[in-house]
C-alpha positions as CSV (number, residue, x, y, z in Angstrom):
1,M,64.2,73.4,106.2
2,V,67.3,72.8,107.6
3,S,67.2,70.9,110.8
4,Q,68.9,71.5,113.7
5,I,72.3,69.6,114.7
6,T,71.8,67.6,118.0
7,P,73.5,67.6,121.0
8,F,74.4,64.3,120.4
9,F,76.9,65.3,117.4
10,F,78.7,67.0,119.8
11,L,78.9,65.4,122.7
12,S,79.6,62.2,120.8
13,V,83.0,64.0,119.6
14,I,83.5,64.8,123.4
15,I,82.9,60.9,124.3
16,T,85.5,59.9,121.9
17,V,88.7,62.4,123.1
18,I,87.2,61.1,127.1
19,Y,87.5,57.4,125.6
20,L,91.2,58.1,123.5
21,F,92.4,60.1,127.2
22,H,92.3,57.4,129.0
23,K,93.6,55.1,126.8
24,G,96.5,56.9,127.8
25,P,99.9,57.2,125.3
26,R,97.2,56.9,122.2
27,L,96.1,60.7,122.7
28,S,99.1,61.9,122.3
29,H,99.7,59.7,118.7
30,V,96.3,60.9,117.4
31,Q,97.4,64.2,118.3
32,K,100.9,64.1,116.2
33,N,98.7,62.7,113.7
34,I,96.5,65.3,113.1
35,K,99.3,67.8,113.2
36,Q,101.3,65.8,110.6
37,Q,98.1,65.9,108.6
38,S,97.6,69.4,109.0
39,D,101.4,69.9,108.2
40,T,101.0,67.4,105.2
41,D,97.8,69.5,104.1
42,K,99.6,72.6,103.3
43,K,102.2,70.5,101.3
44,T,100.0,68.7,99.3
45,S,98.0,69.2,96.3
46,K,95.1,71.4,96.5
47,S,91.9,69.2,96.8
48,I,89.3,68.9,93.5
49,R,87.2,71.5,95.5
50,L,90.0,74.3,95.8
51,Q,91.2,73.2,92.6
52,K,88.1,74.5,90.6
53,K,87.6,77.4,92.9
54,N,91.1,78.4,92.3
55,A,90.7,78.1,88.1
56,E,86.6,79.7,88.3
57,R,89.1,82.5,90.3
58,L,92.1,82.6,88.1
59,R,89.5,83.3,84.9
60,A,87.6,85.8,86.3
61,Y,90.8,87.3,87.6
62,K,92.4,87.4,84.4
63,D,88.9,88.5,82.4
64,M,88.6,91.4,84.9
65,Y,92.0,92.5,84.8
66,Y,91.9,93.0,81.1
67,K,88.8,94.6,81.4
68,V,89.4,97.5,83.6
69,Q,92.7,98.2,81.9
70,N,90.6,98.8,79.0
71,L,87.8,100.6,81.1
72,E,86.0,102.4,78.5
73,K,85.6,99.1,76.2
74,F,83.9,97.4,78.6
75,P,81.9,99.9,81.2
76,D,79.3,97.7,81.8
77,I,81.6,95.8,83.9
78,L,81.5,98.4,86.8
79,P,78.8,96.8,89.3
80,A,80.5,93.1,89.4
81,A,84.1,95.4,89.6
82,K,82.7,96.5,92.7
83,Q,81.0,93.5,94.0
84,M,84.7,91.6,93.6
85,L,86.0,94.2,95.6
86,Q,83.6,94.2,98.4
87,T,84.0,90.7,98.5
88,Q,87.2,91.2,98.9
89,L,87.5,93.7,101.6
90,E,85.1,91.2,103.5
91,E,87.7,88.2,102.8
92,G,90.5,90.5,103.9
93,L,88.6,91.5,107.6
94,L,88.1,87.6,108.1
95,L,91.8,86.5,107.2
96,A,92.9,89.5,109.8
97,R,90.8,88.0,112.5
98,Y,91.9,84.2,111.9
99,K,95.7,85.3,111.1
100,R,96.0,87.9,113.6
101,G,99.5,88.4,114.3
102,E,101.5,90.0,117.3
103,H,100.8,93.8,116.2
104,S,97.2,93.8,114.3
105,I,95.8,97.1,113.1
106,L,92.6,95.9,114.6
107,D,94.1,96.0,118.0
108,I,93.4,100.3,117.5
109,P,90.2,100.5,118.4
110,S,89.5,103.9,117.4
111,F,92.0,106.2,115.5
112,D,95.2,107.5,117.1
113,A,98.0,108.3,115.3
114,D,100.2,108.0,117.9
115,A,99.3,104.3,117.9
116,L,99.0,104.0,114.5
117,L,102.7,105.4,114.4
118,Q,103.5,102.8,117.1
119,F,102.1,100.2,114.9
120,M,103.6,101.0,111.8
121,K,106.9,101.3,113.8
122,N,106.3,97.6,115.4
123,K,105.7,96.2,111.6
124,Q,109.1,97.9,110.5
125,N,110.6,96.1,113.2
126,E,109.7,93.0,112.4
127,V,110.3,92.8,108.9
128,G,113.6,94.3,110.0
129,R,114.0,91.2,112.7
130,A,113.0,88.5,109.6
131,F,115.5,89.9,107.7
132,E,118.3,89.5,109.6
133,A,117.2,86.2,111.1
134,Y,117.4,85.3,107.3
135,I,120.8,86.7,107.0
136,Q,121.6,84.7,110.1
137,R,120.6,81.6,108.3
138,R,122.2,82.7,105.2
139,E,126.1,82.9,106.5
140,A,125.2,79.9,108.9
141,G,125.3,78.3,105.5
142,S,121.6,78.2,104.1
143,G,120.7,78.5,100.4
144,P,118.6,80.9,98.7
145,E,114.9,80.8,99.8
146,L,112.9,82.1,97.1
147,F,114.2,80.4,94.3
148,Q,117.3,77.8,93.8
149,T,118.3,78.0,90.2
150,F,118.2,80.9,87.5
151,E,115.5,79.2,85.8
152,E,113.5,78.7,89.3
153,A,114.2,82.4,89.4
154,R,113.0,83.8,86.2
155,Q,110.1,82.1,86.9
156,F,109.2,83.7,89.9
157,L,110.1,87.2,87.8
158,K,107.6,86.2,85.0
159,N,104.9,85.3,87.3
160,S,105.3,88.2,89.7
161,T,104.2,90.5,86.1
162,P,100.9,90.9,86.5
163,L,101.2,93.1,89.6
164,N,104.8,94.6,88.5
165,Y,102.6,96.0,85.3
166,I,100.3,97.6,87.5
167,D,102.5,99.6,90.0
168,G,100.2,102.2,91.8
169,A,97.1,101.4,90.1
170,W,95.4,101.7,93.5
171,L,95.7,105.7,93.5
172,A,95.8,106.2,90.3
173,R,92.4,107.9,90.1
174,I,92.0,109.5,93.8
175,H,92.8,113.1,92.9
176,Q,90.3,113.8,90.1
177,V,88.2,117.2,89.4
178,T,85.4,115.4,91.5
179,T,87.6,114.5,94.5
180,P,85.4,116.3,96.8
181,F,87.4,120.1,97.8
182,A,87.7,119.7,100.7
183,L,90.0,116.3,100.2
184,R,92.2,117.6,98.0
185,D,95.0,118.6,99.9
186,V,95.3,114.8,101.3
187,T,94.9,113.4,97.8
188,K,96.9,115.5,96.5
189,Y,100.0,114.1,98.3
190,A,98.5,110.1,97.5
191,W,98.6,111.2,94.1
192,Q,102.1,112.2,94.5
193,I,103.4,108.2,95.3
194,F,101.7,107.7,92.0
195,S,103.6,110.2,90.5
196,E,106.4,108.8,91.6
197,E,105.7,105.1,90.7
198,L,105.5,106.5,87.1
199,G,108.9,108.4,87.9
200,D,107.2,111.5,87.5
201,G,107.2,111.6,83.8
202,D,110.5,110.2,83.4
203,L,110.2,106.8,81.5
204,E,113.9,105.4,82.7
205,K,112.4,106.1,85.9
206,N,109.0,104.9,85.6
207,H,108.8,101.2,87.7
208,I,106.4,99.7,85.3
209,V,109.3,100.2,82.1
210,L,112.4,98.8,84.9
211,W,110.6,95.5,85.1
212,H,110.0,95.3,81.6
213,D,113.4,96.1,81.5
214,L,113.9,93.7,83.9
215,L,112.0,90.7,82.4
216,R,114.3,91.7,79.1
217,S,117.4,91.0,80.6
218,V,116.6,87.5,81.7
219,G,115.2,86.5,78.2
220,I,111.3,87.0,79.0
221,D,109.1,88.4,76.3
222,L,105.5,89.1,77.1
223,P,102.5,90.7,75.2
224,A,101.6,94.2,76.4
225,G,99.8,93.8,79.8
226,D,96.5,95.4,78.9
227,T,96.0,92.9,76.2
228,L,94.1,89.5,75.7
229,E,97.4,88.0,74.7
230,F,98.8,89.2,78.1
231,I,96.1,86.9,80.1
232,D,96.3,84.1,78.0
233,P,96.8,81.1,80.0
234,S,99.7,79.8,77.3
235,Q,101.9,83.0,78.8
236,G,102.5,80.6,81.7
237,M,101.4,83.2,84.3
238,N,99.1,81.4,86.3
239,D,99.5,81.7,89.9
240,D,95.9,82.6,91.0
241,S,97.2,84.7,94.1
242,V,99.3,87.0,92.1
243,W,96.4,87.9,89.7
244,R,94.1,88.3,92.6
245,Y,96.4,90.6,94.6
246,A,97.2,92.5,90.7
247,L,93.2,92.9,90.2
248,A,92.8,94.1,93.9
249,Q,94.9,96.9,92.9
250,I,92.6,98.0,90.3
251,L,89.6,97.5,91.4
252,I,90.0,100.0,94.4
253,S,91.0,102.5,92.5
254,L,88.2,102.7,90.1
255,F,85.8,104.0,92.9
256,P,88.1,107.0,94.4
257,N,85.2,108.6,96.0
258,D,83.3,105.7,97.4
259,F,86.7,103.9,99.0
260,L,88.8,106.9,99.7
261,P,89.8,105.3,103.2
262,E,90.0,102.0,102.1
263,I,92.5,103.1,99.2
264,L,94.4,104.9,102.1
265,G,94.8,102.3,104.1
266,M,95.4,100.1,101.5
267,N,98.6,102.1,100.3
268,M,99.6,102.0,104.0
269,H,100.7,98.5,103.7
270,Y,101.6,98.5,100.1
271,E,104.4,101.2,100.8
272,A,105.6,99.5,104.2
273,P,109.1,97.4,103.0
274,A,108.2,93.7,103.0
275,V,110.9,90.8,103.6
276,M,110.0,89.4,100.3
277,G,111.9,92.5,98.4
278,C,114.2,92.1,100.8
279,K,115.3,88.6,100.0
280,A,115.1,89.2,96.5
281,N,117.1,91.9,96.6
282,K,119.8,89.8,98.4
283,E,119.2,86.9,95.9
284,M,119.0,88.0,92.4
285,P,122.4,88.6,92.1
286,E,123.4,85.1,93.1
287,F,121.8,84.3,89.7
288,G,123.6,87.2,87.6
289,I,120.3,89.2,88.0
290,S,120.4,92.7,88.9
291,P,118.4,93.7,92.0
292,Y,118.0,97.1,91.0
293,Y,114.0,96.8,90.9
294,Y,113.7,95.6,94.6
295,A,116.5,97.6,95.9
296,L,114.5,100.7,94.3
297,H,111.4,100.1,96.2
298,I,113.0,99.0,99.7
299,S,115.0,102.8,99.3
300,I,111.6,104.6,98.5
301,D,109.2,103.1,100.4
302,N,111.4,104.2,103.9
303,A,109.2,105.2,107.3
304,D,111.4,108.2,107.2
305,S,111.4,110.3,104.4
306,G,109.7,107.9,101.7
307,H,106.2,106.7,100.5
308,T,105.6,104.6,104.0
309,A,106.2,108.3,105.8
310,M,103.5,109.6,103.2
311,A,101.1,107.2,103.5
312,V,100.9,107.9,107.4
313,G,100.7,110.9,106.5
314,N,97.6,110.9,104.3
315,I,95.7,109.1,106.6
316,V,96.3,111.4,109.5
317,N,95.0,114.4,107.2
318,F,92.0,112.7,106.5
319,M,91.1,111.8,109.7
320,Q,91.5,115.5,111.0
321,V,89.8,116.2,107.9
322,V,86.5,114.6,108.6
323,R,87.1,115.0,112.4
324,E,86.8,118.8,111.0
325,T,84.0,118.4,108.1
326,G,82.1,115.6,109.1
327,I,82.3,114.6,105.9
328,M,81.7,111.4,106.6
329,D,81.2,109.7,110.3
330,Y,84.8,109.5,112.1
331,E,84.2,106.0,113.5
332,S,83.6,104.2,110.4
333,A,86.0,106.1,108.6
334,W,88.5,104.4,110.7
335,K,86.8,101.3,110.2
336,R,87.4,101.2,106.5
337,I,91.0,102.6,106.9
338,Q,91.5,99.4,108.9
339,A,89.5,97.2,106.2
340,G,92.0,98.8,103.5
341,Y,94.9,97.9,105.3
342,C,93.5,94.3,106.2
343,L,93.1,93.9,102.4
344,G,96.4,94.4,101.5
345,E,97.9,92.0,103.9
346,S,95.8,89.0,103.0
347,L,96.5,89.8,99.6
348,D,100.1,88.8,100.7
349,L,98.9,85.5,101.8
350,T,98.4,82.5,99.5
351,E,96.1,81.4,101.8
352,T,92.2,82.3,100.9
353,V,88.6,81.7,102.3
354,A,88.2,78.8,100.7
355,D,91.3,77.3,102.4
356,L,90.2,78.3,105.6
357,E,86.5,76.7,104.8
358,D,88.4,73.8,103.7
359,R,90.5,73.2,106.7
360,L,87.1,73.6,109.0
361,V,85.7,70.9,107.2
362,D,89.1,69.2,107.4
363,F,89.1,69.1,110.9
364,L,85.3,67.9,111.7
365,Y,85.8,64.8,109.3
366,R,88.8,63.7,111.3
367,K,87.0,64.1,114.4
368,S,83.8,62.5,113.1
369,K,86.3,59.5,111.9
370,V,88.0,59.0,115.2
371,A,84.2,59.1,116.4
372,S,82.5,56.6,113.4
373,K,81.1,53.9,115.6
374,I,79.4,56.8,117.7
375,H,78.1,58.6,114.8
376,C,76.7,56.0,113.0
377,T,74.2,55.8,115.9
378,S,73.6,59.4,116.5
379,R,70.5,61.0,115.0
380,A,72.3,64.7,114.4
381,R,71.4,66.1,110.9
382,I,72.9,68.7,109.2
383,G,70.7,69.9,106.4
384,K,68.6,67.0,105.3
385,Q,71.5,64.5,105.7
386,S,73.0,62.6,109.0
387,L,76.3,63.3,109.5
388,S,77.7,59.6,108.9
389,T,75.9,60.0,105.2
390,W,77.8,64.0,104.9
391,F,81.5,62.0,105.5
392,A,80.3,59.2,104.0
393,A,81.2,60.9,100.7
394,Y,84.1,62.2,102.2
395,G,86.3,59.6,100.6
396,P,87.0,57.4,97.8
397,P,84.1,56.2,95.7
398,G,83.5,52.1,96.7
399,G,86.6,52.4,99.4
400,D,87.6,53.9,103.1
401,A,90.1,56.7,102.8
402,G,91.8,54.8,105.5
403,D,94.5,58.1,106.5
404,E,94.5,60.2,103.6
405,F,92.5,62.9,102.8
406,P,90.0,62.2,100.3
407,Q,90.0,64.7,97.3
408,D,86.3,64.5,95.7
409,D,85.5,67.0,98.5
410,C,82.9,69.6,96.1
411,W,80.0,68.4,98.3
412,K,82.2,70.6,101.3
413,D,79.8,74.0,100.0
414,D,76.5,72.5,100.5
415,F,78.1,71.1,103.7
416,L,79.3,74.1,105.3
417,E,75.7,75.9,104.2
418,A,73.9,73.7,105.9
419,L,75.9,73.8,109.1
420,A,75.6,77.6,108.8
421,D,72.1,77.2,109.1
422,S,72.0,74.5,112.0
423,K,70.6,76.6,115.2
424,P,71.1,77.1,117.8
425,W,74.7,75.5,117.5
426,V,75.2,78.2,114.9
427,H,74.2,81.9,114.8
428,R,75.2,83.2,111.4
429,G,76.9,86.4,111.9
430,D,77.2,86.1,115.6
431,S,79.6,83.1,117.2
432,S,78.9,84.6,120.9
433,K,75.2,83.5,120.8
434,S,76.2,80.0,119.3
435,L,76.0,77.2,120.9
436,L,78.8,75.6,119.5
437,M,81.0,78.3,120.6
438,R,80.0,78.2,124.3
439,E,80.5,74.5,124.1
440,L,83.9,74.8,123.2
441,S,84.7,77.4,125.7
442,W,86.2,76.6,128.9
443,K,83.9,75.5,131.4
444,G,81.9,74.1,128.2
445,R,81.1,69.9,127.5
446,M,83.4,70.2,124.7
447,F,86.2,72.3,126.0
448,G,89.4,70.3,124.4
449,A,87.8,68.8,121.8
450,F,88.9,71.5,119.6
451,T,92.7,72.7,119.5
452,Q,92.5,77.0,120.1
453,D,93.8,77.2,116.5
454,E,90.5,74.9,115.9
455,A,88.4,76.8,117.9
456,L,89.5,80.8,116.6
457,L,88.8,79.0,113.0
458,T,85.2,78.3,113.9
459,Q,84.6,81.3,115.5
460,V,86.0,83.3,113.0
461,W,84.1,81.0,110.5
462,I,80.7,81.8,112.3
463,D,80.9,85.5,112.7
464,S,82.2,85.8,108.7
465,L,78.8,84.2,108.0
466,N,76.4,86.8,106.4
467,K,72.6,86.4,106.8
468,K,70.8,84.1,105.2
469,D,68.5,86.9,103.2
470,A,71.7,89.3,103.3
471,D,72.4,91.8,100.2
472,P,75.7,90.6,98.6
473,K,76.0,94.4,97.9
474,E,75.4,95.4,101.4
475,T,77.2,92.9,103.3
476,Y,80.8,94.7,103.4
477,W,79.3,98.0,104.6
478,A,77.4,96.1,107.1
479,R,80.9,95.3,108.6
480,V,82.0,98.9,108.8
481,G,79.6,101.0,110.0
482,G,77.4,101.3,106.5
483,F,78.2,103.0,103.4
484,Q,79.3,106.1,103.1
485,S,80.3,107.9,100.0
486,V,82.9,111.6,100.3
487,E,80.9,112.9,97.6
488,K,78.4,115.4,98.7
489,A,75.1,113.9,99.3
490,F,72.7,116.4,97.1
491,I,69.0,115.9,97.0
492,P,67.4,114.8,94.8
493,P,70.7,112.1,94.9
494,R,73.4,112.6,92.2
495,R,75.6,110.2,90.7
496,D,76.2,111.9,87.3
497,V,79.9,112.4,86.0
498,A,80.2,115.9,87.2
499,V,80.1,114.0,90.8
500,T,80.8,110.2,90.4
501,H,83.7,108.7,88.9
502,P,83.9,106.6,86.9
503,V,80.9,107.4,84.7
504,F,80.2,107.0,80.9
505,P,77.5,108.9,80.1
506,P,76.8,108.9,75.9
507,T,79.4,111.5,73.9
508,K,79.1,113.4,70.9
509,E,81.0,112.8,68.2
510,W,84.4,114.7,67.2
511,S,86.1,115.5,63.9
512,P,90.1,115.8,63.6
513,S,91.4,118.6,61.6
514,K,92.2,119.1,57.9
515,S,95.6,119.9,58.5
516,S,98.4,118.7,60.9
517,T,100.0,121.9,61.5
518,F,99.5,123.4,64.6
519,I,99.5,126.9,65.1
520,P,98.6,128.5,68.0
521,R,96.4,131.5,68.0
522,G,96.6,134.4,69.7
523,P,95.7,135.6,73.0
524,L,91.7,135.2,74.1
525,Q,89.6,138.0,73.0
526,I,86.7,138.0,75.8
527,S,85.1,141.7,75.9
528,Q,83.2,141.2,78.9
529,L,84.1,139.0,81.8
530,R,81.2,136.7,82.6
531,L,81.7,134.5,86.2
532,D,78.6,132.4,85.6
533,A,80.1,131.0,82.1
534,L,83.9,131.1,83.5
535,L,83.6,129.3,86.6
536,P,82.2,125.6,85.3
537,L,84.8,126.3,82.2
538,W,87.6,126.3,84.7
539,F,86.4,123.7,87.5
540,V,85.7,121.5,84.6
541,H,88.6,121.7,82.1
542,P,91.2,119.8,84.8
543,C,89.9,116.7,83.5
544,L,91.1,116.5,80.0
545,M,94.0,114.6,80.4
546,E,93.4,112.8,84.4
547,N,92.2,109.7,83.2
548,I,95.4,109.5,80.0
549,I,97.5,107.9,82.9
550,S,94.6,106.0,85.2
551,A,96.0,102.4,83.6
552,P,99.7,102.3,85.1
553,Y,100.6,100.0,82.1
554,Q,99.6,102.7,79.5
555,T,102.1,104.8,81.1
556,I,105.3,103.6,79.6
557,T,105.0,105.6,76.6
558,P,107.1,108.9,75.6
559,L,103.6,110.8,75.0
560,V,101.8,109.7,78.3
561,S,105.0,110.4,80.2
562,K,104.8,113.5,78.9
563,C,101.1,114.0,80.0
564,L,101.7,113.4,83.1
565,Q,104.3,115.8,83.7
566,L,101.5,118.4,82.4
567,L,99.3,116.8,84.9
568,R,101.8,117.6,87.6
569,A,102.0,121.0,86.6
570,E,98.4,121.9,87.0
571,K,97.9,120.2,90.3
572,G,100.3,122.2,91.8
573,Y,103.4,119.9,92.1
574,Q,107.2,121.2,91.6
575,L,109.1,121.0,88.6
576,E,110.6,117.5,88.2
577,G,114.4,117.0,89.3
578,S,116.9,114.4,88.8
579,G,115.8,112.9,92.1
580,I,112.7,112.3,93.8
581,A,111.2,114.5,96.1
582,C,109.0,111.9,98.6
583,M,108.6,113.9,101.5
584,D,110.2,117.8,100.0
585,E,106.8,117.9,98.5
586,Q,105.1,118.7,102.0
587,L,107.7,120.5,103.7
588,R,109.4,122.6,101.2
589,P,107.9,125.6,101.6
590,G,106.7,127.7,98.9
591,F,103.3,128.6,97.3
592,R,102.3,125.6,94.4
593,P,97.9,126.0,93.9
594,D,96.6,123.8,91.9
595,L,93.6,124.9,88.9
596,I,91.0,124.0,91.4
597,A,92.4,126.0,93.8
598,L,92.9,129.4,91.7
599,G,89.2,128.5,91.0
600,L,88.5,129.1,94.5
601,D,90.3,132.1,95.1
602,I,88.0,133.1,92.0
603,V,85.0,132.5,94.0
604,R,86.3,133.8,97.3
605,R,87.9,137.2,95.7
606,N,83.8,137.7,94.3
607,K,82.2,136.8,97.1
608,L,80.6,134.1,95.8
609,P,78.9,131.1,97.4
610,E,82.0,128.6,97.8
611,P,81.3,125.4,95.8
612,S,82.4,122.0,97.8
613,C,82.3,119.8,94.5
614,L,82.2,120.2,91.2
615,G,78.8,119.1,91.3
616,D,78.0,122.8,93.0
617,V,79.3,124.3,90.1
618,L,77.7,122.1,87.2
619,V,74.3,121.7,87.6
620,A,72.6,118.1,87.5
621,P,72.5,117.2,83.4
622,V,69.1,116.7,83.3
623,G,66.5,118.9,81.1
624,E,67.6,121.4,78.7
625,L,71.4,122.6,79.6
626,N,72.6,126.2,78.7
627,D,75.5,126.4,76.3
628,V,78.5,126.4,78.9
629,Q,76.8,123.8,80.7
630,D,76.5,121.7,78.2
631,F,79.8,121.7,77.2
632,A,81.3,121.1,80.5
633,F,79.1,117.8,80.4
634,T,80.9,117.3,76.7
635,L,84.7,117.3,78.1
636,L,83.8,115.1,81.1
637,G,82.1,112.8,78.9
638,W,85.2,112.7,76.2
639,S,87.6,112.5,79.1
640,Q,86.5,109.1,80.1
641,R,87.5,107.4,77.0
642,P,91.5,108.3,76.7
643,I,92.1,105.5,74.7
644,Q,89.5,106.9,72.5
645,N,89.9,110.4,72.2
646,G,93.2,110.7,73.9
647,V,95.3,112.8,71.3
648,F,92.2,115.3,70.7
649,L,92.0,115.8,74.5
650,I,95.1,116.7,74.6
651,G,94.4,119.6,71.9
652,L,92.1,120.4,74.0
653,A,93.4,121.1,77.0
654,R,95.9,122.9,74.9
655,A,93.1,125.1,73.9
656,F,92.2,125.6,77.8
657,L,96.3,126.6,78.1
658,D,95.2,130.0,76.4
659,L,92.3,130.4,79.1
660,E,94.8,130.2,81.8
661,V,97.3,132.6,80.6
662,W,94.3,135.4,79.9
663,V,93.0,134.5,83.9
664,A,96.9,134.5,85.1
665,K,96.7,138.9,83.3
666,H,93.5,139.5,84.6
667,E,93.9,141.4,87.9
668,S,90.6,141.6,89.0
669,L,90.0,138.1,88.7
670,L,92.9,136.3,91.3
671,G,95.4,138.3,93.6
672,R,99.3,139.0,92.8
673,R,100.5,135.2,94.4
674,E,97.9,133.2,92.7
675,R,98.2,135.0,89.3
676,E,102.4,134.7,89.7
677,A,102.0,131.2,90.7
678,L,99.5,130.3,87.7
679,L,102.1,132.2,85.2
680,E,104.7,129.8,86.5
681,M,102.5,126.4,86.0
682,T,101.4,128.0,82.2
683,E,105.3,128.7,81.3
684,R,105.7,124.3,82.3
685,K,102.8,123.6,80.4
686,F,103.7,125.1,77.3
687,A,107.2,123.7,77.3
688,G,105.1,120.5,77.9
689,F,102.6,120.8,75.1
690,E,105.6,121.7,72.5
691,K,107.1,118.3,74.1
692,C,104.1,116.4,73.3
693,F,103.3,117.8,70.1
694,D,107.1,116.4,69.1
695,E,105.7,112.9,70.3
696,F,103.2,112.7,66.6
697,R,104.8,115.9,64.6
698,N,105.6,113.4,62.1
699,D,101.8,111.3,62.5
700,E,99.5,113.4,60.9
701,T,96.7,111.3,62.1
702,R,97.5,111.8,65.6
703,A,98.3,115.2,64.5
704,R,95.4,116.2,62.7
705,E,93.2,115.0,66.2
706,F,95.6,117.4,68.2
707,V,95.0,120.3,65.7
708,G,91.4,119.3,66.2
709,G,90.9,119.4,69.5
710,Y,92.8,122.8,70.0
711,E,90.8,124.6,67.5
712,Y,87.4,123.3,68.5
713,G,88.5,124.3,72.3
714,R,89.1,127.7,71.0
715,T,86.2,128.4,69.4
716,E,84.1,127.2,71.8
717,I,85.8,129.0,74.4
718,E,85.8,132.2,72.5
719,K,82.2,131.6,72.1
720,L,80.8,131.1,75.3
721,L,83.3,133.8,76.9
722,G,83.2,136.6,74.5
């Protein structure tokens, strides 16, 4: 059982401060020394505790980075991935409270579109002023600030690669068949940003390809970004802050229905130009390095018509849908958007929560050190040890630490845990109930013993503490109003592959064709329309190629880039042009429904109950399923494994193109406008599939897989519908 800390401990600090105050000039010397010590902390090497924590985190980050990009091989890591994400979100909120700047998204207590727009304008102005000050420094004769030599610039690029090899990852999975239908207009325009990060299927414009080319231009040749070789320490990319940044983007993408508000908030932060990018754009040419990658992001992320404007619009639209549909709690949705934004901000920092904890113990140590004689007589105990015993460990063995900060400080975690349980001084999660904070406040007996910054850090640390028996899986949700997925709440509950993403059910084996020659069959022969068979197949078949592009690094091949263009067609995006659409996609007039929207039109025209999600169309996969439902779930299972099934899935998707043509010509299913839109879509897809087949026409193995997928798909469609 943890003992309470007696008032003598804290009063001793005050007595020491009063003593030093009456000594006159010595106080300013102590304050100056503490400030210098604090400044020195930032420059010196990290303590042993932090070095160990950083090394542990780096190993965990790299391992997760590799496994998430190869998720179908490691589906068991999903619970750990979700827990790691929730921890990062919690830490983002904590750091946002401690590092609260002039403008904070937390200053908007309830959602207000005008306030959000003003906030983003203020953040843009902050970046502008910071860059203007930078330019003035440079014009006054100051040198580059990011790096001083070509070799430093080269290492900067290399260290940034884990992040830039997964550009756009946080949006990779949000617009899928499992997205609730009411939210598809929101996720469509968020997914568009992801598509544009990948060059809309034009490899020359793919941001990952651009980064790869930039590396090659400075003589850097790295292994593929989704391999074990890439994460090996020998590659020299061991900055844990970069891996933390990259991993957060991948992790949040994994759970699009559970973390959609957070994804939208994170997206708004990521798509805003940053000072670092502006500096890199200026300094790279000074060392003979092309700045185009950075210039592109500065341009494309503009707040008028670019990704920043789109990101803000997505949030406004999302909150409107939440208000109109009640798909989740309105206030909680806003808190979670804020949490996502704060996560993005926190990843810009090199400091972590572990650093803040270190700082907390450091200044407690310093204050106890100047009052060491008093502490020796104090009965104050933290946990099972006296304060003097705790801090005696805070120095080199067998000697006095002097003015140097001791390095062997791995005991700090035990100290912090004991301090957290020291009621009444500390009440976990509630600084307002903590006697320590009352005594540090105005008119408290300890007012002035801690600086304003130290008091704030103490307060934020106390508020961040979870209850002793708290479930780690629930602590983040407790901070944002509770867990709510945007998925429909089925009774009994469902989390199967038709409702949730990602899910990896057991799958059936498939076989390639014996022939590598692709010969399209004639039009589908369906004698009698059966909506009970057509609708499940229609709503499920857009799943087939969705996950082929879910790992951004794996989009840098010609085949996958062509799959992206096929997806753009069936998701209702404009035909790719020479430029980039950005806000034009939303503002340009025209009727461009996606396959799901066309399915809903079929439902309405036939006066059937309108489904709210794919789970309403497909029954839960328990018990005996009819042939249509069984085939639908087979397709969903295969689609979750694009590395294993990729070319076979493309062949299946080509078979369903024949079904789309049949529906487009069936006047009783769709109205004229919808049929014309679908026919236009199918024309784009015919051309797209031809380009895909060209990529493996001379590769017999892959050609046989494609033909096998097509033949199997056509046979099943005709059997089930005919």
